C-alpha positions as CSV (number, residue, x, y, z in Angstrom):
1,X,88.3,98.5,86.6
2,X,91.5,97.9,84.6
3,X,93.1,96.2,87.5
4,X,90.1,93.8,87.9
5,X,90.2,93.0,84.1
6,X,93.7,92.0,84.5
7,X,92.9,89.0,87.1
8,X,93.2,85.4,85.9
9,X,91.8,82.6,87.7
10,X,95.3,81.1,87.6
11,X,98.4,81.7,88.6
12,X,101.1,83.6,86.8
13,X,104.7,82.3,86.2
14,X,107.5,84.5,87.1
15,X,108.1,87.1,90.0
16,X,104.5,87.7,91.0
17,X,105.7,91.7,91.5
18,X,108.2,92.1,88.9
19,X,107.4,95.6,87.5
20,X,107.2,96.6,83.9
21,X,107.0,100.2,84.8
22,X,109.3,102.2,87.1
23,X,108.9,104.3,90.0
24,X,111.6,106.3,90.7
25,X,113.3,105.8,94.3
26,X,115.8,108.7,94.4
27,X,114.5,112.1,93.3
28,X,116.2,115.4,93.0
29,X,114.2,118.7,93.0
30,X,115.4,122.1,91.6
31,X,113.8,125.1,92.8
32,X,114.7,128.4,90.8
33,X,112.8,131.9,89.9
34,X,110.1,130.7,87.1
35,X,110.4,127.0,87.8
36,X,110.3,123.8,90.0
37,X,112.0,120.6,88.2
38,X,112.1,117.1,89.7
39,X,114.3,114.6,88.3
40,X,114.2,110.8,88.9
41,X,117.7,108.7,88.9
42,X,117.6,107.2,85.5
43,X,114.8,108.8,84.0
44,X,114.2,110.3,80.7
45,X,111.7,112.8,81.5
46,X,111.3,115.1,84.5
47,X,108.6,116.9,86.2
48,X,108.5,120.4,85.0
49,X,106.3,123.1,86.8
50,X,106.3,126.8,85.3
51,X,105.3,128.8,87.9
52,X,104.8,131.7,86.0
53,X,102.1,129.9,83.9
54,X,101.5,127.2,86.3
55,X,101.5,124.7,83.7
56,X,102.7,120.8,84.7
57,X,104.6,119.1,81.6
58,X,106.8,116.1,81.1
59,X,110.4,117.7,79.7
60,X,113.2,115.7,78.4
61,X,116.1,115.5,80.3
62,X,119.3,117.1,78.3
63,X,121.4,118.6,81.3
64,X,120.8,119.3,85.2
65,X,118.2,121.7,85.6
66,X,119.0,125.3,86.7
67,X,118.3,125.9,90.7
68,X,119.3,124.7,94.1
69,X,118.9,120.7,94.2
70,X,118.1,118.6,97.1
71,X,117.1,115.0,97.3
72,X,113.5,113.9,98.1
73,X,111.6,110.4,98.6
74,X,108.5,111.1,95.9
75,X,105.8,113.3,95.1
76,X,102.5,112.8,97.0
77,X,100.7,115.5,94.5
78,X,99.4,118.8,93.7
79,X,96.3,120.7,95.2
80,X,95.1,124.4,94.3
81,X,94.4,126.4,97.3
82,X,93.5,130.2,97.4
83,X,97.0,131.7,97.1
84,X,98.7,129.4,95.0
85,X,99.0,125.7,93.6
86,X,100.8,123.8,96.2
87,X,103.4,120.8,95.2
88,X,103.5,117.9,97.8
89,X,106.3,115.8,98.4
90,X,107.9,113.4,100.6
91,X,111.0,114.8,102.3
92,X,111.8,111.9,104.4
93,X,110.8,108.2,104.3
94,X,111.2,105.3,107.0
95,X,111.8,102.0,106.1
96,X,109.2,99.5,107.5
97,X,110.2,96.5,106.2
98,X,109.5,93.7,103.3
99,X,106.2,91.9,102.8
100,X,107.7,89.0,100.3
101,X,111.2,89.0,101.6
102,X,112.2,91.1,98.5
103,X,110.7,94.5,98.2
104,X,111.0,97.6,100.6
105,X,107.8,99.2,102.2
106,X,108.5,102.8,103.4
107,X,106.4,105.0,105.9
108,X,106.3,108.7,104.9
109,X,107.9,110.3,108.0
110,X,108.2,113.6,106.8
111,X,106.4,115.8,104.1
112,X,106.6,119.2,102.4
113,X,104.1,121.8,100.5
114,X,105.9,123.8,98.2
115,X,103.6,126.9,96.7
116,X,104.2,127.3,92.6
117,X,104.4,131.0,93.5
118,X,104.3,133.3,96.6
119,X,101.5,135.7,96.3
120,X,102.5,139.2,96.6
121,X,100.6,141.5,99.0
122,X,97.4,139.0,98.9
123,X,94.5,140.4,100.4
124,X,93.8,139.9,104.0
125,X,90.7,137.6,103.6
126,X,92.3,135.4,100.9
127,X,95.4,135.4,103.1
128,X,93.1,134.0,106.0
129,X,91.6,131.4,104.0
130,X,94.5,130.0,102.5
131,X,96.1,129.8,106.2
132,X,92.6,127.6,107.1
133,X,93.2,125.4,103.9
134,X,96.8,124.7,105.1
135,X,95.9,123.8,108.8
136,X,93.5,121.4,107.0
137,X,96.0,119.8,104.6
138,X,98.6,119.8,107.5
139,X,96.0,117.8,109.7
140,X,95.4,115.3,107.0
141,X,99.0,114.9,106.4
142,X,100.4,114.6,109.6
143,X,99.5,111.3,110.8
144,X,102.2,109.1,110.7
145,X,100.2,106.3,108.6
146,X,101.1,106.9,104.8
147,X,102.9,103.7,103.4
148,X,104.2,103.4,99.8
149,X,106.8,101.3,98.1
150,X,108.7,101.7,94.7
151,X,108.9,98.1,93.6
152,X,105.6,96.7,95.5
153,X,101.7,96.8,94.9
154,X,100.7,98.2,98.5
155,X,97.4,98.2,97.5
156,X,96.8,94.6,96.7
157,X,96.8,91.7,99.1
158,X,99.0,88.8,98.0
159,X,96.4,86.8,96.9
160,X,95.3,89.3,94.3
161,X,98.9,89.8,93.4
162,X,99.2,86.1,93.0
163,X,96.2,85.9,90.3
164,X,97.1,88.6,87.7
165,X,98.7,88.1,83.9
166,X,101.6,90.1,82.0
167,X,99.0,92.8,81.1
168,X,99.1,93.7,84.7
169,X,102.5,94.3,84.7
170,X,102.2,96.2,81.6
171,X,100.1,98.8,83.6
172,X,101.7,101.9,85.6
173,X,101.8,101.8,89.3
174,X,98.4,104.1,89.6
175,X,96.6,102.4,86.7
176,X,97.1,98.7,88.7
177,X,96.4,99.7,91.9
178,X,93.2,98.9,93.8
179,X,91.7,102.2,93.4
180,X,90.0,102.1,97.0
181,X,93.3,102.5,98.8
182,X,95.2,105.1,96.7
183,X,94.6,108.1,99.0
184,X,96.6,110.2,96.6
185,X,94.8,109.4,93.4
186,X,93.2,113.0,93.1
187,X,96.3,114.7,94.3
188,X,97.8,112.8,91.4
189,X,95.7,113.9,88.3
190,X,97.7,116.4,86.9
191,X,100.4,114.3,86.4
192,X,98.7,111.1,85.4
193,X,97.7,113.1,82.1
194,X,101.4,112.8,81.2
195,X,102.3,109.2,80.0
196,X,106.2,110.2,80.6
197,X,105.8,111.1,84.0
198,X,104.3,107.6,85.1
199,X,107.4,106.7,87.5
200,X,106.8,109.9,89.5
201,X,103.1,108.8,90.1
202,X,103.7,107.2,93.5
203,X,100.5,105.3,95.0
204,X,100.2,106.3,98.7
205,X,98.0,104.0,101.2
206,X,96.6,105.4,104.4
207,X,96.3,102.5,107.2
208,X,98.1,100.8,109.8
209,X,101.2,98.3,108.9
210,X,103.7,96.5,111.5
211,X,106.5,93.8,110.1
212,X,107.7,92.0,113.3
213,X,110.4,89.1,113.2
214,X,109.3,86.5,115.4
215,X,110.3,83.0,116.8
216,X,108.2,80.1,118.1
217,X,109.4,76.5,118.8
218,X,112.8,77.7,117.6
219,X,112.1,78.7,114.3
220,X,112.0,82.3,113.2
221,X,109.5,84.1,111.0
222,X,108.3,87.4,109.8
223,X,104.6,88.0,111.2
224,X,103.3,91.2,109.5
225,X,99.8,93.0,109.9
226,X,98.5,95.7,107.2
227,X,95.2,97.2,107.6
228,X,94.3,99.6,104.5
229,X,91.7,102.1,104.5
230,X,89.2,103.0,101.9
231,X,89.0,106.3,100.6
232,X,85.8,105.9,99.0
233,X,83.6,107.1,102.1
234,X,86.1,108.8,104.0
235,X,85.4,110.4,107.5
236,X,85.5,110.5,111.3
237,X,83.1,108.5,113.8
238,X,80.1,110.5,114.1
239,X,80.0,112.8,111.0
240,X,80.5,109.3,108.5
241,X,78.4,106.4,109.2
242,X,76.6,103.9,107.1
243,X,76.6,103.2,103.4
244,X,76.2,106.3,100.3
245,X,74.4,105.5,97.3
246,X,77.6,103.8,95.5
247,X,77.6,100.8,98.1
248,X,80.5,102.2,100.2
249,X,80.7,102.2,104.0
250,X,82.4,104.4,106.3
251,X,85.4,103.1,108.2
252,X,85.9,100.5,105.7
253,X,89.1,98.6,106.5
254,X,90.7,95.2,104.5
255,X,93.2,93.7,107.1
256,X,95.7,91.5,105.8
257,X,97.7,89.3,108.5
258,X,100.9,87.6,106.8
259,X,103.3,85.0,107.8
260,X,106.4,84.2,106.0
261,X,108.6,81.4,107.1
262,X,111.5,81.4,104.5
263,X,110.5,81.0,101.0
264,X,106.9,80.1,102.5
265,X,104.2,82.9,102.7
266,X,100.5,82.5,103.7
267,X,98.1,85.4,104.5
268,X,94.5,85.8,105.6
269,X,92.3,88.6,104.7
270,X,88.9,90.0,107.1
271,X,87.1,93.2,106.6
272,X,85.3,95.6,108.6
273,X,83.1,98.2,107.5
274,X,80.0,100.4,109.1
275,X,76.5,99.0,109.0
276,X,75.7,99.1,105.4
277,X,72.4,100.6,105.5
278,X,71.4,104.7,105.5
279,X,71.9,106.2,108.8
280,X,73.6,108.9,110.8
281,X,74.3,109.4,114.1
282,X,75.5,113.2,114.3
283,X,77.1,114.8,117.3
284,X,75.0,117.1,119.1
285,X,77.1,117.6,122.5
286,X,75.3,114.8,124.2
287,X,77.6,111.6,125.4
288,X,75.9,109.4,122.8
289,X,73.6,110.6,119.8
290,X,70.5,108.8,118.8
291,X,71.0,107.0,116.0
292,X,68.7,108.2,113.2
293,X,67.6,105.9,109.8
294,X,66.8,107.5,106.8
295,X,65.9,106.7,103.1
296,X,63.8,103.8,104.5
297,X,62.4,102.6,101.1
298,X,66.1,102.3,99.5
299,X,67.7,100.6,102.7
300,X,67.6,97.2,100.9
301,X,69.4,98.9,97.8
302,X,72.3,100.1,100.3
303,X,72.5,96.7,101.8
304,X,72.4,94.6,98.5
305,X,75.1,96.9,96.6
306,X,77.5,96.8,99.4
307,X,77.5,93.3,99.7
308,X,77.9,92.4,96.3
309,X,80.9,94.6,96.2
310,X,82.2,92.4,98.8
311,X,81.2,88.9,97.1
312,X,83.0,90.4,93.9
313,X,86.4,91.4,95.8
314,X,86.6,88.6,98.3
315,X,84.1,85.6,97.7
316,X,81.6,84.1,100.1
317,X,81.0,86.7,103.4
318,X,80.1,85.8,107.1
319,X,78.5,89.2,108.1
320,X,79.1,89.4,111.8
321,X,77.4,92.3,113.7
322,X,77.8,92.5,117.2
323,X,75.8,95.8,118.0
324,X,73.3,95.8,120.9
325,X,69.7,94.7,120.5
326,X,68.6,97.1,123.2
327,X,68.9,101.1,123.7
328,X,70.0,103.3,121.3
329,X,71.5,100.5,118.8
330,X,68.3,98.5,119.0
331,X,66.3,100.1,115.9
332,X,69.2,99.6,113.5
333,X,69.9,96.3,115.2
334,X,66.1,95.2,114.2
335,X,66.4,96.9,110.8
336,X,70.1,95.5,109.6
337,X,68.5,91.9,111.0
338,X,65.4,92.3,109.2
339,X,67.1,93.5,105.7
340,X,69.8,90.8,105.9
341,X,67.2,87.9,106.5
342,X,64.7,88.9,104.2
343,X,67.4,89.6,101.5
344,X,69.5,86.4,101.3
345,X,72.2,86.6,99.1
346,X,74.0,83.8,97.5
347,X,77.3,83.2,99.4
348,X,76.5,85.6,102.2
349,X,75.6,84.5,105.8
350,X,74.6,86.8,108.5
351,X,75.1,86.3,112.0
352,X,74.2,88.7,115.0
353,X,76.0,88.3,118.5
354,X,74.9,91.0,121.2
355,X,78.7,91.6,122.1
356,X,77.8,93.6,125.3
357,X,74.8,91.2,126.5
358,X,77.1,88.2,125.7
359,X,80.4,89.6,127.8
360,X,78.9,91.3,130.3
361,X,80.1,90.8,134.2
362,X,83.6,89.7,132.4
363,X,82.0,86.8,130.9
364,X,84.6,87.0,127.9
365,X,84.4,83.3,127.9
366,X,81.2,83.7,126.1
367,X,83.2,85.0,122.6
368,X,83.9,81.1,122.1
369,X,79.9,80.9,121.1
370,X,80.9,83.0,118.2
371,X,83.9,81.6,117.4
372,X,81.8,77.9,117.6
373,X,79.5,79.3,114.6
374,X,81.9,80.4,112.3
375,X,84.9,78.0,112.6
376,X,83.3,75.6,109.9
377,X,83.2,78.4,107.3
378,X,86.5,79.7,108.4
379,X,87.9,76.2,107.4
380,X,86.1,75.9,104.4
381,X,87.1,79.7,103.0
382,X,90.9,78.8,104.0
383,X,93.7,81.0,103.3
384,X,96.2,81.9,100.8
385,X,99.7,80.3,101.1
386,X,102.5,79.8,98.6
387,X,105.0,77.3,99.3
388,X,108.6,77.4,99.3
389,X,108.9,76.3,95.3
390,X,106.7,79.1,94.6
391,X,103.6,77.0,94.2
392,X,100.3,78.3,95.1
393,X,98.8,75.9,97.4
394,X,95.2,77.2,98.6
395,X,93.5,80.6,98.2
396,X,90.9,82.0,100.1
397,X,87.4,82.0,99.1
398,X,85.7,83.9,101.6
399,X,86.1,86.7,104.8
400,X,84.2,87.3,107.6
401,X,82.9,91.1,107.7
402,X,82.9,92.3,111.4
403,X,80.6,95.5,112.6
404,X,79.6,97.1,115.7
405,X,78.4,100.5,116.0
406,X,81.9,102.2,115.6
407,X,83.4,98.9,113.6
408,X,86.3,99.7,116.2
409,X,86.4,98.2,119.8
410,X,84.2,95.1,119.7
411,X,85.1,94.5,116.1
412,X,88.8,94.2,117.4
413,X,88.5,91.9,119.7
414,X,86.3,89.6,117.3
415,X,89.1,89.9,114.6
416,X,91.8,89.2,116.8
417,X,90.2,85.7,118.0
418,X,89.6,85.0,114.0
419,X,93.1,85.9,113.1
420,X,94.4,83.3,116.2
421,X,92.4,80.7,114.6
422,X,93.9,81.3,111.4
423,X,97.4,81.8,112.0
424,X,97.4,78.4,114.3
425,X,96.4,76.4,111.0
426,X,99.1,78.5,109.0
427,X,102.1,77.9,111.1
428,X,101.2,74.2,111.5
429,X,101.0,73.8,107.5
430,X,104.1,75.5,107.1
431,X,106.0,73.3,110.0
432,X,106.7,76.0,112.4
433,X,104.7,74.1,114.7
434,X,103.6,70.6,114.5
435,X,100.1,69.2,114.1
436,X,98.9,69.0,117.8
437,X,101.2,72.1,118.9
438,X,99.3,75.4,120.3
439,X,100.6,78.8,120.6
440,X,101.0,79.0,124.1
441,X,99.6,82.0,126.5
442,X,103.4,82.1,127.9
443,X,105.0,82.2,124.7
444,X,107.0,84.9,123.6
445,X,105.0,85.2,120.2
446,X,101.6,85.2,122.0
447,X,102.6,88.7,123.5
448,X,103.8,90.0,120.4
449,X,100.6,88.7,118.5
450,X,98.4,90.4,121.2
451,X,100.3,93.5,121.1
452,X,100.4,93.8,117.1
453,X,96.7,93.5,116.8
454,X,95.9,95.8,119.7
455,X,98.3,98.4,118.1
456,X,96.5,97.9,115.0
457,X,93.5,98.4,116.8
458,X,94.5,101.5,118.4
459,X,95.9,102.7,114.8
460,X,92.4,102.3,113.3
461,X,90.6,104.0,116.1
462,X,92.9,106.7,116.0
463,X,92.2,107.7,112.5
464,X,88.2,107.2,112.8
465,X,87.9,108.4,116.3
466,X,90.9,110.6,117.4
467,X,91.4,108.3,120.3
468,X,93.0,104.7,120.9
469,X,90.8,101.8,121.0
470,X,88.7,100.7,124.0
471,X,88.7,97.1,125.2
472,X,92.8,97.3,124.3
473,X,93.5,95.3,127.6
474,X,91.8,92.1,126.6
475,X,93.0,92.1,122.9
476,X,96.8,92.9,124.4
477,X,96.3,90.3,127.5
478,X,93.3,88.1,126.9
479,X,91.9,89.1,130.1
480,X,89.9,92.2,130.7
481,X,90.9,94.3,134.0
482,X,89.3,96.9,136.4
483,X,92.3,98.7,135.3
484,X,91.3,98.4,131.8
485,X,87.9,99.7,132.3
486,X,89.1,102.9,134.2
487,X,91.4,103.7,131.5
488,X,88.5,102.7,128.8
489,X,86.6,105.3,130.9
490,X,89.4,108.1,130.6
491,X,89.7,107.5,126.8
492,X,85.6,107.7,126.5
493,X,86.0,111.0,127.9
494,X,88.6,111.8,125.4
495,X,86.5,110.7,122.4
496,X,83.4,112.9,123.9
497,X,85.9,116.1,123.4
498,X,87.4,115.2,120.4
499,X,84.1,114.2,118.4
500,X,82.3,117.4,119.7
501,X,84.7,119.9,119.6
502,X,87.6,119.2,117.2
503,X,86.1,116.5,114.6
504,X,84.7,119.0,112.0
505,X,88.1,120.0,111.2
506,X,89.2,116.6,110.7
507,X,86.5,115.5,108.4
508,X,87.0,118.4,106.5
509,X,91.0,117.7,106.3
510,X,89.8,114.1,104.9
511,X,87.5,115.0,102.1
512,X,90.2,118.4,101.1
513,X,92.9,115.4,100.7
514,X,90.9,112.9,98.5
515,X,89.2,115.6,96.7
516,X,85.5,115.3,97.8
517,X,86.0,119.2,98.2
518,X,88.1,121.0,95.7
519,X,88.8,124.7,95.9
520,X,87.2,127.0,93.2
521,X,88.3,130.7,93.0
522,X,85.0,131.1,91.1
523,X,82.9,129.9,94.0
524,X,82.8,131.2,97.6
525,X,84.4,128.9,99.8
526,X,82.5,127.2,102.9
527,X,85.5,127.9,104.9
528,X,84.7,131.4,104.9
529,X,81.4,131.6,105.9
530,X,81.0,132.3,110.1
531,X,80.0,130.0,112.5
532,X,76.4,130.4,113.7
533,X,76.3,133.0,116.7
534,X,75.0,130.8,119.1
535,X,78.1,129.1,119.0
536,X,80.1,132.0,120.7
537,X,77.1,133.6,122.8
538,X,76.2,130.0,124.9
539,X,79.8,129.3,125.9
540,X,80.7,132.8,126.9
541,X,77.4,133.3,128.6
542,X,78.0,130.0,130.7
543,X,81.9,131.0,131.7
544,X,80.3,134.5,133.0
545,X,78.0,133.2,135.4
546,X,80.3,130.2,136.4
547,X,82.9,133.1,137.0
548,X,80.5,135.0,139.2
549,X,79.6,131.3,141.1
550,X,83.2,131.0,141.9
551,X,83.7,134.6,142.8
552,X,80.7,134.4,145.3
553,X,82.1,131.5,146.8
554,X,85.6,132.8,147.7
555,X,84.0,136.5,148.3
556,X,80.8,135.9,150.4
557,X,77.7,137.9,151.3
558,X,77.5,139.6,154.9
559,X,74.6,137.2,155.9
560,X,74.0,133.6,154.8
561,X,70.6,133.8,153.3
562,X,72.2,136.5,150.5
563,X,75.0,134.5,149.6
564,X,72.6,131.1,149.1
565,X,70.3,133.4,147.2
566,X,72.9,134.5,144.9
567,X,74.5,131.0,144.3
568,X,71.2,129.3,143.6
569,X,70.8,132.2,141.2
570,X,73.9,131.4,139.4
571,X,73.5,127.9,139.4
572,X,70.0,128.1,138.1
573,X,71.2,130.1,135.0
574,X,74.0,128.0,134.4
575,X,71.7,124.8,134.9
576,X,69.2,126.9,132.0
577,X,72.1,127.3,129.6
578,X,73.3,123.8,129.8
579,X,70.0,122.8,128.8
580,X,70.3,125.4,125.8
581,X,73.5,123.8,125.0
582,X,71.3,120.5,124.1
583,X,68.8,122.4,122.2
584,X,71.1,124.0,120.3
585,X,73.9,121.2,119.9
586,X,74.3,120.9,116.4
587,X,75.6,124.6,116.0
588,X,77.9,124.1,119.5
589,X,79.6,120.9,118.0
590,X,82.5,121.5,115.4
591,X,80.7,120.9,112.1
592,X,82.5,119.8,108.7
593,X,82.0,122.5,106.6
594,X,83.4,121.5,103.2
595,X,81.4,117.8,102.2
596,X,79.8,116.1,104.7
597,X,77.7,119.4,106.2
598,X,75.0,119.8,108.8
599,X,72.5,121.1,106.0
600,X,73.5,117.7,103.9
601,X,72.8,115.8,106.8
602,X,69.6,117.3,107.8
603,X,68.5,117.2,104.0
604,X,68.9,113.5,104.4
C-alpha cells in the first residue's frame, strides 16, 4: 500500500533505482554460547540474538563481537519450530547478472538453518515433530529459484520503478517492495520491528530469471526474462485452484520480458493466473479429477474482485482463456464465459480460445487465429521504453492475462507468441532491426528466445506441478513432434505420481514458508496427527495379493484348472481392491495438513 502511494504519473529525475536506504551485501556472523550476532559491513547496528531469552534486538557496534566469525550473503528470516527458533541465512549466492546494466541480481545457491539453542534431551515426539517441520522447510527452500539484490528492487517492473517519486526512495527495501512477491515477508517480521535493522531485511523473490547476452544483425544486447510468483495464494497444482475471498488466484505469475541495448531499455509484462472463480480439482487417485465449482452465489464477486486488482496494477486487460469447452473442463468453461460476459468491466475484454480443439491433429498454425484477435490491442497497450538519454518514450497501458486449466502448458505457448510479437516491435524501435526486418527462424537469437521461454515455462511448471512443462518441444522449436508427444506422456505420468503421492508435503512446505501456518507450542500441530488407517491397509493388501499372484506364476499348481482358479481369484481380489482405492482416494492421496486441508476443502 505504501509503495502504491509513492507512485506518481510522471517520471522521476535522476537514477531510478538510487537507494536512500542500504542493504548490506557483506555480513559477518558471530556465534558464541549465549548469542548469535550478525554485522553488516559499514553498519552502525548489528542483529543481536540472545539464545537464552530468544530475544532479537539491534545493538550498537563498538567492538568485534565474541565468537567464531564467518561471512554470509544475507538473512532470509527467522521461524519458530517445536525445538527452537531458527535463523535462516543465505550462506552462498550466485551472480545471475544485471537487469538495468548497473545493479547485480543474485540467486540463493545455498542456505543454512541455525537453531537459536540446542534442546537438551527433548521428548521423542517433540523431536520427531521438529524433524517433520525441518523437512518441510528444506523442501520449500531447496528449489534454486530464489532471487535478490542489494541495490535493485527485484519485486518491481521497470515501468513501476520509473514512475516513483523521492518518497519511494526514503522507504526501506521491504516497505517499498511489492508485497505480492516478497516470499520472506513473514520470516522477516522479527527484524522489521527494529528500524535500525532495515539494512538486514532483504526481500527475496521466488520465480524464474534468465539474463542472456545475444546478438542479432551484428548488434549485441541483453535478453532478460523474469517471472515473479505471487505468494498471496500459494500452492501446488491440485491443492490450490481458483480464487480466494481476497480476489487472489492460484499460480499467479507476472512475467516481464526485457531488452537492454546499450543505454536503451524496453520491457513488456504479461500475467497468468488460475480461473478467477471459486473452484477446486482435488487429487483423488484418478488421473484427472473432476472440476468442482462451489460458492455459486459468490462467483461474480470473485471474478470482479480479481479483475479490479488486475486493472489497478496493470491497466486494461485481455483475459484469454484456453480451456476446453467439453469434457471435464466444460462446466467451468461455461461458467467463466457466462460470468465474464454478464459482468463487463471497463477496460476488460474476454476471449475464449479452445486450444486443444483448434490445435488438434498438429494444426498449430491455428494459433494465428488467436493472435489476429489480440494484435490490435497489443499495439494499443504498447510497452515500456526508455531511450539512451534516460527519457521514458512510451509506457504499457494494459496486459494479456492468460489461463488454461493449470496456467502452464497451453499458457506457455501463447505467452511465447505474444512475447515474440512485442519483442519484434521493440527491437525495431531500438534500432537493432530495420523496419522491415524479422527475427528469422534460422537465426541464433531465435534459438535463444525460444529456449529461454521454454526454460521459463519449465521453471514455473516445476514450482506448481513438480515436473517440467508439457508442449515444450513447440515452445523450443516452433514445431510439434511425435517425439515431443511421447515425452509429454512420460512427464504426464510423472505428474500423476507427484500430484497424488508427493504434493501434500509440497503444499505444506509453501504454507509454512510464507506463514499461512505458524507453529504454536500451545496448540497441537496437525503434523502430529496420524494418517487415516486406510492409507496403509489398502496398499498393503494390494501388495500382498500381487505378490501371491506372482508367486503362483513362478510356482504353478499341479493342474492347470487349479492354477487358473488361483490366478483368477487373486486377479479378482486385486481389481476389487483397486476399485476401493477410487472410493477411498481422498485418504490415499498425500493430503496437505497445515492449511489447505481436506476438511477445509470439503467444507467449501
